[in-house]
C-alpha positions as CSV (number, residue, x, y, z in Angstrom):
1,X,135.4,120.1,126.0
2,X,133.9,123.4,125.6
3,X,133.3,123.0,122.0
4,X,131.6,119.6,122.8
5,X,129.2,121.4,125.3
6,X,128.6,124.1,122.6
7,X,127.5,121.8,120.0
8,X,125.2,120.1,122.6
9,X,123.6,123.3,123.4
10,X,123.5,124.3,119.7
11,X,121.7,120.5,119.2
12,X,119.4,121.3,121.8
13,X,118.2,124.4,120.3
14,X,117.9,123.2,116.6
15,X,116.0,120.5,118.0
16,X,113.6,122.5,120.0
17,X,113.4,125.6,117.3
18,X,112.7,122.5,114.6
19,X,109.6,121.2,117.5
20,X,108.0,124.5,117.6
21,X,108.5,126.0,113.8
22,X,106.8,122.3,113.1
23,X,104.0,122.9,115.3
24,X,103.4,126.4,114.2
25,X,103.9,125.7,110.6
26,X,100.8,122.8,111.0
27,X,98.8,125.6,112.7
28,X,99.1,127.6,109.7
29,X,98.5,124.7,107.3
30,X,101.8,124.8,106.2
31,X,104.7,122.2,105.7
32,X,108.0,123.4,107.4
33,X,110.5,122.9,104.7
34,X,113.9,122.3,104.8
35,X,114.9,125.4,103.2
36,X,112.3,127.6,105.2
37,X,113.6,126.2,108.3
38,X,117.3,126.8,107.3
39,X,116.1,130.4,106.8
40,X,114.8,130.6,110.7
41,X,117.9,128.8,111.9
42,X,120.0,131.5,110.2
43,X,117.6,134.3,111.8
44,X,118.3,132.6,115.6
45,X,122.2,132.3,115.0
46,X,121.8,136.3,113.7
47,X,119.8,136.8,117.3
48,X,122.2,134.8,119.5
49,X,124.9,136.9,118.1
50,X,122.9,140.4,118.9
51,X,122.7,138.8,122.5
52,X,126.3,138.3,122.7
53,X,126.9,141.7,121.3
54,X,124.6,143.4,123.4
55,X,126.2,142.4,126.5
56,X,129.6,143.2,125.2
57,X,128.4,146.5,124.3
58,X,126.9,147.0,127.9
59,X,130.0,145.7,129.5
60,X,132.5,147.7,126.9
61,X,130.5,151.1,127.6
62,X,129.9,150.5,131.4
63,X,134.0,149.8,131.9
64,X,134.9,152.6,129.7
65,X,132.2,154.9,131.5
66,X,134.0,154.3,135.0
67,X,137.7,154.3,133.7
68,X,137.1,157.5,131.8
69,X,134.4,159.8,133.8
70,X,137.3,161.0,136.5
71,X,140.0,161.7,134.0
72,X,137.5,163.7,131.5
73,X,135.9,165.0,134.3
74,X,132.5,164.5,132.6
75,X,130.2,161.7,133.4
76,X,128.3,162.3,129.9
77,X,131.2,162.7,128.1
78,X,132.8,159.5,129.2
79,X,129.5,157.8,128.6
80,X,129.2,159.1,125.3
81,X,132.9,158.2,124.4
82,X,132.2,154.8,125.7
83,X,129.0,154.1,124.0
84,X,130.5,155.3,120.8
85,X,133.8,152.9,121.3
86,X,131.5,150.0,122.2
87,X,129.3,150.1,118.8
88,X,132.1,150.3,116.5
89,X,133.7,147.4,118.5
90,X,130.7,145.1,118.6
91,X,129.7,145.8,115.0
92,X,132.7,144.7,113.7
93,X,132.8,141.9,116.1
94,X,129.2,141.1,114.6
95,X,130.6,141.3,111.3
96,X,133.4,138.3,112.0
97,X,130.6,136.3,113.8
98,X,128.2,136.8,111.3
99,X,130.4,136.5,108.2
100,X,131.7,132.8,109.3
101,X,128.7,131.7,111.4
102,X,125.3,133.2,110.1
103,X,125.9,134.6,106.7
104,X,128.4,132.0,104.8
105,X,129.4,132.7,101.6
106,X,128.3,130.3,99.0
107,X,130.7,127.9,97.4
108,X,132.0,130.2,94.1
109,X,130.3,133.1,95.1
110,X,132.6,136.4,95.7
111,X,132.0,138.7,98.4
112,X,134.1,141.8,99.2
113,X,135.4,142.0,102.9
114,X,135.4,145.7,102.9
115,X,132.3,146.3,101.2
116,X,130.7,143.9,103.2
117,X,132.3,145.2,106.8
118,X,131.2,148.9,105.6
119,X,127.6,147.7,104.6
120,X,127.1,146.3,108.3
121,X,128.3,149.5,109.9
122,X,125.7,151.2,107.3
123,X,123.1,148.8,108.5
124,X,123.5,148.7,112.3
125,X,123.7,152.5,112.1
126,X,120.4,152.5,110.5
127,X,118.2,150.5,112.9
128,X,120.3,151.2,115.9
129,X,120.4,154.8,115.7
130,X,117.7,156.2,113.1
131,X,114.9,153.5,113.1
132,X,115.1,153.3,116.9
133,X,115.1,157.0,117.5
134,X,112.1,157.7,115.1
135,X,110.4,154.5,116.9
136,X,111.1,156.1,120.1
137,X,109.8,159.5,119.6
138,X,106.6,157.9,117.8
139,X,106.0,155.3,120.7
140,X,106.7,157.8,123.5
141,X,106.0,161.2,122.2
142,X,102.8,160.4,120.3
143,X,101.6,157.1,121.5
144,X,102.7,157.7,125.0
145,X,104.2,154.4,125.6
146,X,106.5,154.0,128.6
147,X,110.3,154.9,127.6
148,X,111.3,151.9,129.6
149,X,109.3,149.5,127.3
150,X,109.7,151.5,123.9
151,X,113.2,150.2,123.3
152,X,112.0,146.8,123.9
153,X,109.2,146.9,121.6
154,X,111.5,148.4,119.0
155,X,113.3,144.8,119.3
156,X,110.0,143.8,117.2
157,X,111.1,145.7,114.1
158,X,114.3,146.5,114.9
159,X,116.0,143.1,114.9
160,X,114.3,142.0,111.7
161,X,115.1,144.8,109.5
162,X,118.3,144.4,110.9
163,X,118.8,141.2,109.5
164,X,116.9,141.4,106.5
165,X,119.4,144.3,105.7
166,X,122.3,142.2,106.4
167,X,120.7,139.0,104.4
168,X,120.0,140.7,101.5
169,X,122.1,143.6,101.1
170,X,125.3,143.7,103.7
171,X,126.1,140.3,103.1
172,X,125.1,139.6,99.7
173,X,127.4,137.7,97.6
174,X,127.9,138.1,93.7
């Protein structure tokens, strides 16, 4: 029953995405090819994994924070440990889901799972830590954007960069 509901929802998402992309492609005077559509669907799947991991990361971080703050006697340390654990766990979950649903291995191609896992952690560390911190500095300190808005703006750059790092580097088959 749950699988049937999931398939129904996915089919609705695909249908809506196809209609929207067809219109957008017509606006720019191009035809939406099957190959282009498949690429967009892969990006949508990647985004859905990201949404799931964001929710899980928040729950793990907050759960760990509340479980650790009194025993550790430090709210900051509890939050840092919880957030680190959330990062490690959710990137691993992302690796598992992306390996099977988003960046499927082509038939006859090989991919070393350990190498892919390490590259996945590197890609997420680059975008989630390094790139975000650089962007936050530029946006808040130099451009005077709100610290509440800057992280949301980062998603416009962060998500596509992370997607392409994973697609073209971490999950590349040989």
